[in-house]
C-alpha positions, -999 to +999 in steps of 0.1 A: +206+632-343+196+599-361+161+585-353+162+548-349+130+538-367+136+500-368+109+480-352+116+469-316+137+437-314+170+423-320+180+444-350+170+476-332+189+465-302+222+458-320+219+491-341+213+511-310+244+495-295+266+501-326+256+537-329+261+542-291+295+527-292+305+549-320+293+579-300+268+586-328+237+606-318+207+581-319+174+583-303+146+558-302+111+573-307+075+558-307+062+555-344+037+580-340+062+606-329+085+597-358+057+601-383+049+635-369+084+647-369+090+635-405+057+651-416+064+685-400+100+689-393+128+705-416+142+677-435+177+692-432+179+688-394+161+653-392+178+620-402+160+587-400+183+556-398+191+538-431+214+509-439+237+535-455+240+553-421+248+517-405+273+508-432+290+542-431+292+541-392+308+506-394+333+515-421+346+542-400+344+523-367+353+487-378+366+477-342+330+477-329+323+446-353+349+426-333+329+431-301+299+419-316+284+384-314+276+361-344+239+368-339+245+404-339+266+406-369+239+386-386+211+410-375+234+440-390+239+421-423+202+413-426+193+449-419+217+463-444+212+439-474+174+434-469+167+472-466+190+486-493+193+474-529+229+484-530+251+455-523+280+478-520+270+488-486+286+457-471+320+461-489+350+462-465+329+451-437+334+418-419+300+406-420+303+376-444+294+344-425+317+314-432+310+278-426+335+278-398+312+301-377+336+331-383+333+361-405+353+376-432+353+408-450+333+414-483+358+423-508+361+432-545+399+431-549+422+403-542+392+384-524+395+348-513+373+324-531+342+317-510+324+287-523+286+285-520+273+249-513+247+233-493+249+215-460+252+181-476+282+189-497+299+207-469+300+175-450+324+161-477+350+185-465+371+185-434+362+212-411+397+230-415+386+240-449+352+256-438+368+290-439+364+286-476+326+283-476+296+304-471+278+292-441+250+270-455+232+270-421+220+307-424+184+312-426+171+305-462+163+341-472+198+353-462+215+324-478+197+330-510+204+367-509+242+361-505+242+335-532+224+358-556+238+374-587+237+408-569+267+395-547+284+373-572+282+393-604+301+420-588+326+397-572+316+404-537+317+367-528+340+355-554+373+365-569+365+345-600+333+355-614+332+323-635+324+301-604+291+285-604+266+291-576+256+256-564+281+228-573+271+196-588+281+163-572+309+158-596+323+192-589+323+187-553+343+155-557+366+175-578+370+199-549+372+171-524+401+157-545+417+191-546+415+198-509+424+164-497+445+144-522+464+173-538+475+187-503 
């Protein structure tokens, strides 16, 4: 049995749904009961939900992700990356939000290049190219976390680690030329 100790709200709801869909044993208990169980129970029989559990379950049951809404996927992504320091937990999960309002898989090998730019520079590109950009409309904390060195330095977002985080205006003009003039 896995105890869902996440505070009541959208994240708890999506975690409960995901674990239920995967037929994983999950229970929601009041905080005082969880505290008592953690204090007095045998640790070998008691598991409290962690981002690792969610990541592992999603890796084994990736079809569940296709049934989730964008908001639910964002809730899962936030839960995993804000509650565990290991960015590797999202590898091979289709939770990377793109500017075209779809999601792609976090990858380390043969990954497509995903550019990180702000909303102003995104407007320079045609919407058919939005699948090449991280969604700049994410909440500020999530956007900053995905833009951080934790994800870039290990090529979680980029195939080419020499890419820069935020593009200068001249580089955006170069990209603009590359996407529209050369093609």
